[in-house]
C-alpha positions as CSV (number, residue, x, y, z in Angstrom):
1,M,-51.4,-27.2,22.8
2,A,-49.9,-25.0,25.5
3,A,-46.4,-26.4,24.8
4,W,-46.9,-25.7,21.1
5,C,-47.9,-22.1,21.7
6,L,-44.9,-21.5,24.0
7,T,-42.6,-22.9,21.3
8,A,-44.2,-20.9,18.6
9,A,-43.9,-17.6,20.5
10,A,-40.2,-18.0,21.3
11,P,-38.1,-15.5,19.3
12,A,-36.0,-16.9,16.5
13,Q,-32.3,-16.9,17.2
14,A,-30.3,-14.3,15.4
15,A,-27.9,-15.6,12.8
16,E,-24.3,-15.7,13.8
17,P,-22.1,-13.1,12.1
18,R,-20.2,-14.5,9.1
19,A,-16.5,-15.0,9.9
20,V,-14.3,-13.2,7.3
21,A,-10.5,-13.5,7.4
22,L,-8.8,-10.3,6.4
23,W,-5.1,-10.8,5.6
24,I,-2.7,-7.9,6.4
25,P,1.0,-8.4,5.6
26,G,3.8,-6.4,7.2
27,N,4.0,-4.9,10.7
28,P,1.1,-6.0,12.9
29,D,1.2,-2.6,14.5
30,G,1.7,-0.7,11.3
31,L,-0.4,1.6,9.2
32,M,-2.3,-1.0,7.2
33,T,-3.6,-2.7,10.3
34,R,-4.8,0.6,11.7
35,Q,-6.5,1.5,8.5
36,M,-8.3,-1.9,8.3
37,T,-9.4,-1.6,11.9
38,F,-11.3,1.6,10.9
39,F,-12.5,0.0,7.7
40,T,-14.1,-3.0,9.4
41,K,-15.7,-0.6,12.0
42,R,-17.3,1.2,9.1
43,V,-18.7,-2.1,7.7
44,E,-20.1,-3.0,11.1
45,E,-21.8,0.4,11.5
46,R,-23.4,0.0,8.1
47,L,-24.1,-3.8,8.2
48,P,-24.4,-4.6,11.9
49,H,-23.8,-8.2,13.0
50,R,-23.4,-9.4,9.4
51,F,-19.6,-10.0,9.5
52,A,-17.0,-10.9,12.1
53,F,-13.7,-9.8,10.6
54,Q,-10.7,-11.7,11.7
55,P,-7.4,-9.8,11.0
56,Q,-4.6,-12.1,10.1
57,T,-1.2,-10.3,10.6
58,G,2.4,-10.9,11.6
59,A,3.9,-14.4,11.3
60,A,0.5,-15.9,10.5
61,C,0.3,-13.9,7.3
62,P,1.9,-15.3,4.0
63,T,3.8,-13.2,1.6
64,E,1.9,-10.8,-0.7
65,A,2.6,-13.0,-3.7
66,E,1.1,-16.0,-1.9
67,L,-1.9,-13.9,-0.8
68,L,-2.5,-12.9,-4.3
69,T,-2.5,-16.5,-5.5
70,Q,-4.9,-17.5,-2.8
71,I,-7.3,-14.7,-3.4
72,R,-7.3,-15.3,-7.2
73,D,-8.1,-19.0,-6.4
74,G,-10.9,-18.0,-4.0
75,R,-9.2,-19.7,-1.0
76,I,-9.3,-16.6,1.1
77,E,-11.9,-13.8,1.4
78,M,-10.0,-10.5,1.6
79,A,-6.4,-9.2,1.7
80,V,-4.4,-6.0,1.6
81,M,-1.4,-5.8,-0.6
82,G,0.8,-3.5,-2.7
83,D,3.9,-4.8,-4.5
84,A,2.5,-8.2,-5.5
85,L,-0.4,-6.6,-7.4
86,I,1.8,-3.9,-8.9
87,D,4.2,-6.6,-10.2
88,E,1.3,-8.8,-11.5
89,V,-0.6,-6.0,-13.4
90,P,2.0,-4.3,-15.7
91,R,0.0,-1.1,-16.1
92,L,0.2,-0.5,-12.4
93,S,3.9,0.3,-12.9
94,L,2.6,3.8,-12.9
95,F,3.4,3.6,-9.2
96,R,7.0,2.8,-10.0
97,L,7.6,6.0,-12.0
98,P,10.1,8.1,-10.0
99,W,9.1,11.5,-8.6
100,L,5.7,11.4,-10.4
101,F,3.6,12.6,-7.5
102,A,4.5,15.8,-5.6
103,D,2.7,14.8,-2.3
104,R,-0.3,12.9,-0.9
105,N,-2.7,15.6,-2.0
106,H,-1.6,15.2,-5.6
107,V,-2.2,11.5,-5.4
108,Q,-5.7,12.0,-3.9
109,R,-6.6,14.5,-6.5
110,A,-5.5,12.2,-9.3
111,L,-7.5,9.3,-7.8
112,Y,-10.6,11.5,-7.5
113,A,-10.2,12.8,-11.0
114,G,-10.9,9.3,-12.3
115,L,-7.6,7.4,-11.8
116,E,-9.2,5.3,-9.0
117,D,-12.1,4.1,-11.3
118,E,-9.7,3.4,-14.1
119,I,-7.4,1.3,-11.9
120,R,-10.3,-0.6,-10.4
121,T,-11.8,-1.4,-13.8
122,H,-8.4,-2.4,-15.3
123,V,-7.4,-4.7,-12.4
124,E,-10.8,-6.4,-12.3
125,Q,-10.6,-7.0,-16.1
126,T,-7.0,-8.4,-15.8
127,L,-7.4,-10.6,-12.7
128,P,-10.2,-12.6,-11.1
129,V,-10.4,-10.3,-8.1
130,I,-12.5,-7.4,-6.8
131,V,-10.8,-4.1,-5.8
132,V,-12.6,-2.9,-2.8
133,G,-10.4,0.1,-2.2
134,I,-7.1,1.9,-3.1
135,Y,-5.5,3.5,0.0
136,E,-2.4,5.4,0.9
137,N,0.5,3.5,2.3
138,A,3.5,5.8,2.0
139,F,6.2,7.5,-0.1
140,R,9.4,5.6,0.0
141,Q,12.6,7.1,1.4
142,I,16.3,6.2,1.7
143,R,18.3,5.6,4.9
144,A,22.1,5.8,4.6
145,E,25.3,7.4,6.1
146,R,25.0,10.6,4.0
147,P,22.1,12.5,2.4
148,I,21.1,12.2,-1.2
149,A,20.7,15.4,-3.2
150,L,21.7,14.7,-6.8
151,P,21.2,11.8,-9.3
152,E,24.9,11.0,-9.1
153,D,24.5,10.2,-5.4
154,L,22.6,7.1,-6.5
155,A,25.4,5.7,-8.7
156,Q,26.5,2.2,-7.6
157,R,24.7,2.7,-4.3
158,K,24.0,-0.8,-2.8
159,I,20.4,-0.5,-1.7
160,L,18.6,-3.1,0.4
161,V,15.2,-3.5,-1.3
162,N,13.3,-6.7,-0.9
163,E,9.9,-5.6,-2.2
164,G,8.8,-5.9,-5.8
165,R,10.5,-6.8,-9.0
166,K,9.6,-3.5,-10.6
167,L,11.1,-1.6,-7.7
168,R,14.4,-3.3,-8.1
169,D,14.2,-2.6,-11.8
170,L,13.7,1.0,-11.1
171,W,16.9,1.2,-8.9
172,R,18.9,-0.5,-11.6
173,S,17.8,2.1,-14.1
174,L,18.9,4.8,-11.7
175,G,22.4,3.4,-11.6
176,A,22.1,1.8,-8.1
177,V,22.6,-1.9,-7.2
178,P,19.5,-3.3,-5.5
179,Q,20.2,-6.1,-3.0
180,K,17.9,-8.6,-1.5
181,Y,18.7,-9.6,2.1
182,P,16.7,-10.6,5.1
183,P,15.7,-7.4,7.0
184,A,16.4,-9.2,10.3
185,D,20.1,-9.4,9.1
186,A,20.3,-5.8,8.0
187,A,23.1,-5.0,10.5
188,E,25.2,-7.9,9.1
189,A,24.6,-6.8,5.5
190,L,25.8,-3.3,6.4
191,E,28.9,-4.5,8.3
192,R,29.9,-6.8,5.4
193,G,29.4,-4.1,2.8
194,I,26.7,-6.0,1.1
195,V,24.5,-2.9,1.4
196,D,25.2,0.7,2.2
197,S,21.6,2.1,2.0
198,F,18.0,1.0,2.7
199,D,14.9,1.8,0.7
200,G,11.5,1.8,2.4
201,H,8.7,3.6,4.1
202,L,9.6,5.6,7.1
203,D,8.3,3.1,9.6
204,T,10.2,0.3,7.8
205,L,13.4,2.3,8.0
206,L,13.0,3.0,11.6
207,R,12.3,-0.6,12.5
208,L,15.6,-1.8,10.9
209,P,17.7,-3.7,13.5
210,I,20.8,-1.5,12.9
211,G,20.6,0.8,15.9
212,E,21.8,4.2,14.9
213,K,23.9,3.2,12.0
214,A,23.1,4.8,8.7
215,P,21.7,7.8,10.6
216,V,20.4,9.9,7.7
217,I,17.0,9.4,6.3
218,T,16.6,11.4,3.1
219,L,13.0,12.2,2.3
220,T,13.5,11.3,-1.3
221,R,9.8,10.4,-1.9
222,H,11.0,8.7,-5.0
223,V,7.9,6.6,-5.5
224,Y,4.4,6.6,-4.0
225,E,3.1,3.3,-2.8
226,P,-0.6,2.6,-2.5
227,T,-2.2,-0.4,-1.0
228,F,-5.1,-2.3,-2.5
229,L,-7.9,-4.0,-0.5
230,L,-8.9,-7.0,-2.5
231,A,-11.8,-9.5,-2.2
232,S,-11.9,-12.8,-4.0
233,K,-14.7,-13.2,-6.6
234,H,-15.8,-16.4,-4.7
235,F,-16.4,-14.3,-1.6
236,W,-17.9,-11.4,-3.4
237,E,-20.4,-13.5,-5.3
238,S,-21.6,-15.0,-2.0
239,L,-22.7,-11.7,-0.7
240,S,-26.1,-10.2,-1.1
241,N,-26.7,-7.3,-3.4
242,T,-27.2,-5.1,-0.3
243,E,-23.9,-6.2,1.2
244,R,-22.0,-5.7,-2.0
245,A,-23.4,-2.2,-2.5
246,A,-22.6,-1.2,1.0
247,I,-19.0,-2.5,1.0
248,T,-18.4,-1.0,-2.4
249,E,-19.5,2.4,-1.1
250,I,-17.5,2.1,2.1
251,G,-14.5,1.0,0.2
252,I,-14.5,4.1,-2.0
253,D,-15.5,6.6,0.7
254,F,-12.8,5.2,3.1
255,S,-10.0,6.7,0.9
256,D,-10.1,10.0,2.7
257,T,-10.0,8.4,6.2
258,A,-7.1,6.1,5.1
259,A,-5.1,9.2,3.9
260,Q,-5.8,11.0,7.2
261,L,-4.7,8.0,9.2
262,A,-1.5,7.7,7.1
263,G,-0.7,11.4,7.7
264,T,-1.2,11.0,11.5
265,Y,0.9,7.9,11.6
266,R,3.8,9.5,9.8
267,D,3.6,12.6,12.0
268,T,3.8,10.3,15.1
269,L,6.8,8.5,13.7
270,T,8.6,11.7,13.0
271,K,7.9,13.1,16.6
272,R,9.4,9.8,18.0
273,L,12.5,9.8,15.9
274,P,15.5,8.4,17.8
275,R,17.8,11.2,18.9
276,K,20.8,10.3,16.6
277,L,18.7,9.8,13.5
278,R,17.8,12.8,11.3
279,L,15.4,13.5,8.5
280,V,16.8,15.5,5.5
281,A,14.5,17.0,2.9
282,M,15.4,16.6,-0.8
283,S,14.3,18.6,-3.8
284,P,13.0,16.5,-6.7
285,H,14.1,19.2,-9.3
286,P,17.6,17.7,-10.0
287,F,15.8,14.5,-10.9
288,A,13.3,16.0,-13.4
289,A,15.1,14.5,-16.4
290,I,15.0,11.1,-14.9
291,T,11.2,11.5,-14.3
292,A,10.7,12.6,-17.9
293,Q,12.6,9.6,-19.2
294,H,10.7,7.1,-17.2
295,R,7.4,8.8,-17.9
296,A,8.0,8.7,-21.7
297,A,8.9,5.0,-21.6
298,Y,5.6,4.3,-19.7
299,E,3.6,6.3,-22.2
300,R,5.0,4.5,-25.2
301,T,3.9,1.2,-23.7
302,Y,0.6,2.1,-22.0
303,G,-0.6,5.4,-23.5
304,S,-1.2,8.7,-21.8
305,D,-4.7,8.2,-20.3
306,W,-3.6,7.5,-16.7
307,L,-0.8,10.1,-16.9
308,E,-3.3,12.8,-18.0
309,L,-5.3,12.0,-14.8
310,V,-2.1,12.3,-12.8
311,D,-1.5,15.7,-14.4
312,A,-5.1,16.7,-13.7
313,G,-4.4,16.2,-10.0
314,A,-1.3,18.4,-9.9
315,E,-3.2,21.3,-8.4
316,G,-6.5,22.0,-6.7
317,D,-8.5,20.8,-3.7
318,P,-7.9,17.2,-2.7
319,A,-11.5,16.6,-1.7
320,R,-13.8,14.5,-4.0
């Protein structure tokens, strides 16, 4: 009896946190990894000891296209991506319209005006995935020998751009010649004349292994690129109602923090700019006709609903 009482009185062992792989493509020390570190901390604060998130970055991480296939099939739990989802969901080509957004506050205002909800609903109706959050990645810029100021500066420019079919289509429409080439061999591509320019986020352009060649980074801000935090339906349906509600709320509320982290990250990169590289601002006004042309083509195909939400975010307070 004494032994029975001792056994009965022993406290039950706490359940082990559930391991959840979170796949993050790109630079292991980059913005997306930093954002997801903060996101998982928020989940732990709200749902202590429920999950043990395991970030999968660097060489361990497949391409975005492969991640999207695996998350659709329910083979992985969560992943962050941009280009692959934009290429897969035609209406997301909104984020390939050139010079559509003035700055990050414009983007945040548009998302808060209803664009975020519209995108989440549309993606989840189009693909078997759950959109946990839509976060800032960066505006894309151009690195080359000389600054870009006018549309004619893009004519026949051989631009290294490996990401996204729709992004390459955009450059063709602007008169440039997009080239795919391994980023690790960027110096060789430059020396052989295969490319003369590079398209990418500021951190991507600074990490190119070309030393101080192509020393001018024009802040063209030609397209804004979001990232999407996705969960597989298989994983999502395995969660309790409480867990789903909490992660949904965190995913939406985290947008402000993600934008702040993005701003801080870009400021840090700018302060650490190598001595012989320089940033050059560019006015979007000479490109207004190009913007109008692409916008009109998008509207003919997908209607004006999302564009009206973009317009609604043009001015005002970026807060929700």
